[in-house]
C-alpha positions as CSV (number, residue, x, y, z in Angstrom):
1,M,136.3,93.0,118.4
2,D,134.3,92.1,115.5
3,Q,133.6,88.3,113.9
4,E,136.1,89.0,110.9
5,S,138.9,89.9,113.6
6,L,138.3,87.1,115.8
7,V,138.3,84.8,112.9
8,E,141.4,85.6,111.8
9,Q,142.7,85.0,115.4
10,V,141.6,81.9,115.7
11,Q,143.1,80.8,112.3
12,Y,146.2,82.1,113.3
13,Q,146.4,80.5,116.8
14,A,145.1,77.3,115.2
15,R,148.0,77.3,112.4
16,L,150.4,78.2,115.3
17,Y,149.4,74.9,117.4
18,G,148.9,72.7,114.2
19,V,145.3,72.8,114.1
20,D,143.2,72.9,111.2
21,P,142.0,76.4,111.2
22,A,138.7,75.3,109.7
23,L,137.8,73.2,112.3
24,A,138.8,75.6,115.0
25,C,136.4,78.3,113.9
26,A,133.7,75.6,113.4
27,V,134.3,74.7,116.8
28,V,133.9,78.0,117.9
29,E,130.7,78.9,115.8
30,Q,128.9,75.6,117.4
31,E,130.0,76.5,121.0
32,S,129.5,80.2,121.1
33,S,128.3,81.6,117.9
34,W,131.3,83.7,118.1
35,N,130.1,85.4,121.2
36,C,133.5,86.3,123.5
37,W,131.4,86.5,126.5
38,A,129.2,83.3,126.6
39,I,129.6,81.5,129.9
40,R,127.4,78.4,130.4
41,F,127.0,76.2,133.5
42,E,127.2,72.8,132.8
43,P,125.4,70.4,135.2
44,A,126.1,67.2,133.8
45,F,129.9,68.1,133.7
46,E,129.6,69.2,137.5
47,T,127.9,65.9,138.4
48,R,130.6,63.7,136.5
49,Y,133.8,65.3,137.3
50,I,133.6,68.0,140.1
51,K,131.4,66.4,142.8
52,P,133.2,63.5,142.8
53,A,136.6,65.2,143.3
54,L,135.2,67.7,145.5
55,P,131.9,66.4,147.4
56,N,131.6,69.4,149.9
57,A,129.8,72.6,149.4
58,P,131.2,74.5,146.5
59,T,133.1,77.4,146.1
60,T,133.1,79.8,143.6
61,E,136.5,78.4,142.3
62,E,134.5,74.9,142.2
63,M,131.6,76.1,140.3
64,T,133.3,77.9,137.7
65,R,135.0,74.8,137.0
66,A,131.9,73.4,136.0
67,M,131.2,76.3,133.7
68,S,132.2,77.3,130.0
69,F,133.7,80.4,129.2
70,G,134.6,82.5,126.0
71,L,134.6,81.5,122.2
72,F,135.4,77.9,122.7
73,Q,133.4,77.2,125.8
74,V,136.5,75.9,127.8
75,M,135.5,74.4,130.8
76,G,137.1,75.8,133.9
77,E,138.4,72.6,135.0
78,N,139.9,71.8,131.8
79,A,141.4,75.4,131.6
80,R,142.8,74.9,135.2
81,E,144.1,71.2,134.1
82,M,146.1,73.0,131.2
83,G,147.9,75.2,133.8
84,F,145.6,78.4,133.4
85,Q,146.8,80.7,136.1
86,H,144.7,83.7,136.0
87,Q,142.7,84.3,139.6
88,F,139.3,84.3,137.8
89,L,138.2,81.8,135.1
90,S,136.0,84.4,133.4
91,M,139.5,85.9,131.9
92,L,138.7,83.1,129.3
93,C,136.3,85.5,127.8
94,D,139.1,87.7,126.9
95,P,139.8,86.6,123.6
96,D,143.7,87.0,123.6
97,I,143.6,84.5,126.4
98,G,140.6,82.3,125.4
99,I,141.7,81.7,121.7
100,S,145.0,80.4,122.8
101,V,143.5,78.1,125.6
102,G,140.6,77.0,123.4
103,V,143.1,76.0,120.5
104,R,145.5,74.0,122.8
105,F,142.8,72.2,124.4
106,L,141.5,71.4,120.8
107,K,144.9,70.2,120.2
108,K,145.4,68.2,123.3
109,C,142.2,66.4,122.2
110,L,143.3,65.6,118.7
111,D,146.4,64.3,119.9
112,A,144.5,61.9,122.7
113,A,142.4,60.8,119.7
114,E,145.6,60.1,117.5
115,G,144.2,62.7,115.0
116,D,140.7,61.2,114.7
117,T,138.5,64.5,114.1
118,T,135.5,62.7,115.3
119,K,136.6,61.2,118.5
120,A,138.6,64.6,119.4
121,L,135.2,66.2,119.1
122,L,133.5,63.8,121.2
123,R,136.4,64.6,123.8
124,W,136.1,68.0,123.4
125,N,132.0,68.1,124.2
126,G,132.5,65.4,126.9
127,G,130.5,62.6,124.8
128,G,127.3,64.0,126.0
129,N,125.9,64.9,122.6
130,T,126.8,61.9,119.9
131,A,126.0,64.4,117.2
132,Y,128.2,66.7,118.0
133,P,131.1,65.6,115.9
134,T,128.6,66.0,112.9
135,Q,127.3,69.3,113.6
136,V,130.9,70.6,113.8
137,I,132.3,68.9,110.8
138,A,129.2,70.3,108.9
139,R,130.3,74.2,109.8
140,M,134.0,73.9,108.5
141,A,133.0,74.3,104.7
142,K,132.7,77.9,105.5
143,Y,136.2,78.5,106.8
144,Q,138.0,76.5,104.4
145,T,140.2,78.6,102.0
146,P,140.1,77.6,98.5
147,A,143.4,75.5,98.8
148,Q,141.9,73.7,101.8
149,G,138.7,72.8,99.9
150,A,140.7,71.5,97.0
151,S,142.7,69.0,99.1
152,A,140.0,67.7,101.3
């Protein structure tokens, strides 16, 4: 799937779940540079969230919960908490699956932050990079439609 098609799919899912499409696209660009197959191990996430809950030697499931997958780089643990039922977390790399999960998790972060985009993005990122909200927000302009740009 080409980037233009991915952008359209992200924008569609964002509108479906009540998320600013430009914000959703900016998160994808920041997280994966539109690479569906991006997978990254996040050792700080493992240390902070996985090890306290699962202190014994890790299984594949435990390790993949500390990895991020796909366009949105959704953490495996976050996907499971959102009810992701596929056997393999790598299914989050499938755009049809990962975009839906990513947008729904972004919506969850926005709701928890009472609509405050900066706080929501810090939740999304786990707070490890305090510049993350500024970096994502700076990317939004290229995904805004002329009507969005006029009202912002």
